[in-house]
C-alpha positions in Angstrom: 0.0 0.0 0.0 2.8 2.4 0.9 4.7 1.5 -2.3 1.6 2.0 -4.4 0.9 5.4 -2.7 4.5 6.5 -3.4 4.2 5.4 -7.1 1.0 7.4 -7.4 2.6 10.5 -5.9 5.5 10.1 -8.4 3.1 9.8 -11.4 1.1 12.8 -10.3 4.3 14.9 -9.9 5.4 13.8 -13.4 2.0 14.9 -14.7 2.2 18.2 -12.9 5.7 18.8 -14.5 4.4 17.9 -17.9 1.4 20.3 -17.5 3.7 23.1 -16.5 5.7 22.8 -19.8 3.1 22.1 -22.5 2.2 24.8 -25.0 -1.4 23.8 -25.6 -3.1 22.8 -22.4 -6.4 21.7 -24.0 -4.5 18.8 -25.6 -3.5 17.5 -22.2 -6.7 18.0 -20.2 -7.8 14.8 -18.6 -9.3 13.8 -15.2 -5.8 13.8 -13.5 -5.1 17.3 -15.0 -8.4 18.6 -13.7 -7.6 17.2 -10.2 -4.2 18.9 -10.3 -5.7 22.2 -11.3 -8.3 21.9 -8.5 -5.5 21.4 -6.1 -3.7 24.5 -7.5 -6.9 26.5 -6.9 -7.1 25.2 -3.3 -10.3 23.2 -4.0 -8.5 19.9 -3.2 -5.5 18.9 -1.0 -2.6 16.9 -2.4 -3.9 13.9 -0.4 -7.3 14.2 -2.2 -5.7 14.2 -5.6 -3.5 11.2 -4.7 -6.5 9.3 -3.4 -8.7 10.1 -6.5 -5.9 9.0 -8.9 -5.3 5.8 -6.8 -9.0 4.9 -6.8 -9.2 5.5 -10.6 -6.2 3.2 -11.1 -7.6 0.4 -8.9 -11.3 0.6 -9.7 -11.1 1.3 -13.4 -10.5 -2.3 -14.6 -13.4 -3.7 -12.7 -15.9 -1.0 -13.7 -14.6 -1.1 -17.3 -15.1 -4.8 -17.6 -18.7 -4.6 -16.2 -19.5 -1.7 -18.5 -18.1 -3.5 -21.6 -20.0 -6.7 -20.7 -23.3 -4.8 -20.3 -22.7 -3.0 -23.6 -22.1 -6.3 -25.5 -25.3 -7.8 -24.0 -27.3 -4.7 -25.1 -25.8 -4.9 -28.6 -26.6 -8.6 -28.8 -30.2 -7.9 -27.7 -30.7 -5.2 -30.3 -29.6 -6.5 -33.7 -30.6 -3.3 -35.6 -28.2 -1.3 -33.4 -25.5 -3.9 -34.1 -26.1 -3.6 -37.9 -26.0 0.2 -37.7 -22.7 0.1 -35.8 -21.2 -2.3 -38.4 -22.3 0.0 -41.2 -20.6 3.0 -39.4 -17.4 1.0 -38.8 -17.3 0.0 -42.5 -18.0 3.6 -43.6 -15.1 4.9 -41.4 -12.6 2.1 -41.7 -13.5 0.7 -45.1 -12.2 -2.8 -46.0 -9.1 -2.4 -43.8 -8.6 -4.8 -40.9 -9.5 -3.3 -37.6 -6.6 -2.7 -35.2 -6.4 -1.7 -31.6 
């Protein structure tokens, strides 16, 4: 737990340094950036930021897998939506193989 907390603090500090040197901030605005700016404004403490980022890192895989599973179930239950999605993918990607 102590090692993980230290790693999060290091990552947040790296993000803070990156934000201080970028030319276009809007290209780097994500949730962690918003938390850092909230701390800079005094809305959050450093501990709040660390805890939020830590919870995002720990909780995200579980919530993401449940969300993806639910989304796939809904697509399977609505074939017209699936067909529309496939048409959109083909329109955007064409005949290329899909890649991650």
